[in-house]
N, C-alpha and C positions, 0 to 999 in steps of 0.2 A: 280568463282573458290573458293574453300573452304579456309578459313583462318586458320592458325595454332592455335591450342588450347593452346599449351605450350608456354608461354611467360615469360619474365623476371618479377619477382615480387619484392616487397620492403622488403620481409622477410629477416632478417639477416642470413647468412649462419652459423655463430657461434651459434646463438640461435637454429637453426634447428639441428645442430650437437650435441649440449648439451642435446637435448631431447632424444637422443638415449640411451636407458637404459642399453644395453649390453656394458660393458666397453671395451672389445676387439674390437667390431665393431666400437664404437665411436672413439677409438684411431686410428684404421686402416683408418677410413674415414677422420680424421683430417690429418693423414700422407699423404693420397692420395691427399687431397685438397691442402696441402702445396706443394707437388711435382708438381702438375699441375700449381699452381700459380708461382712457381719458373721457370718452363719451359717457360710459356707464358709471364711472367712479368705482369700479369693481376690479378685483384681481382676477386675471385669467386663470383658468383651471383646465387640466386635461380631462377630456371626456373620451373614454375608451383609450385606444392606443395611438390615435392619429388626429383627433379633433381638439382644437383649442376653443373653448367656450368662455364667454365673458358675460357676467351678470346672470342672475337667476330669476326665473319666474315659474309660476304654476299655471298650467293650461288646463282647460276643462272642455269636454265635449258635451253635447246635448244629451248623450246617454248617461252622463254622470261620471264617466271615467275622467280621472285627473292624473297629472304627472308633472314632474319637474324637468325643466330644460334650461338651456342657456339662452340669453336674450339675443346674442349674436355670436358668431364664431367663424372659424376658417380651418382649412386643412391643406397643408402643402402636399400635393400629389405629384406624381411623375410628370404629367403633361401640363398641369395647371394648378393654380391655387383655387380651391373651392371656397367661396364665401357663402356663409349661411346668415343672411340678413332677412328675417321673415316678417318683421312688423310693419311693413308698408302695404297700404291698400293698392289695388290694381292701377288706379290713376297715378298715385304717387310713384309707384314703381316704374311705370311706363315713362313718365317724365324724367325721372332720374336716370334710368338706363339709357335714354336717348342722349344724355349729356355725359355719361360716364367715360366713354372711350371704347377701345377695343376689348370686347368681352363676348362670351357666349352664355346662354342660360339653359338651365335644365330644370328638372322638377325640384323646385325649392332652392336651387343653387345658382350662383353666378360664378362663372369661371373666367379667371384672368391669367394671362401668362406671367406678367410682372407689372410692377407699379408704374414703370415708365410708359406703359401703354394706356394708362387711364389717368383721369383727373382725380387726384387724391382728395381735393376739396369736395368734389361731388360724392366720393365715397364717404367722407366724413358726414356730409349732409344726409346721405341715406341712413347712416348709422344713427344719427341724431333723431331723425324722424321715426325710425323703427323703435328706438329706445323710448321716445315719448309715447308712442302708440301702445307699446307693451306695458308701460307703467300704469296705464289707465285701468 
């Protein structure tokens, strides 16, 4: 079975965020990082070269395969900030996304341009629900 390519690295999250040249994007990412750390009470870590993950959990499939992953995370990309908040069921996710603000969704991701386009309180709510679900 193939091993995951994206793993925790030793790179400091703060160093990575300081390298972001766009000031608005850098500040938005710092805010998102702090929000996720507050919700999980965990320290953010770099996963691979461009993903910031917060909190840890072990997932398992019905086949018996298990792995470690972050509870929530994000990645500042050229066009958008990709949010990885996976612990909400479909009904919770649909409700929250309807109140989030301007965003797009993809396979397992939520894409936002910047924080001024969304309701940060709704983002926090989504992170809290996801965290509680993943802790179970």
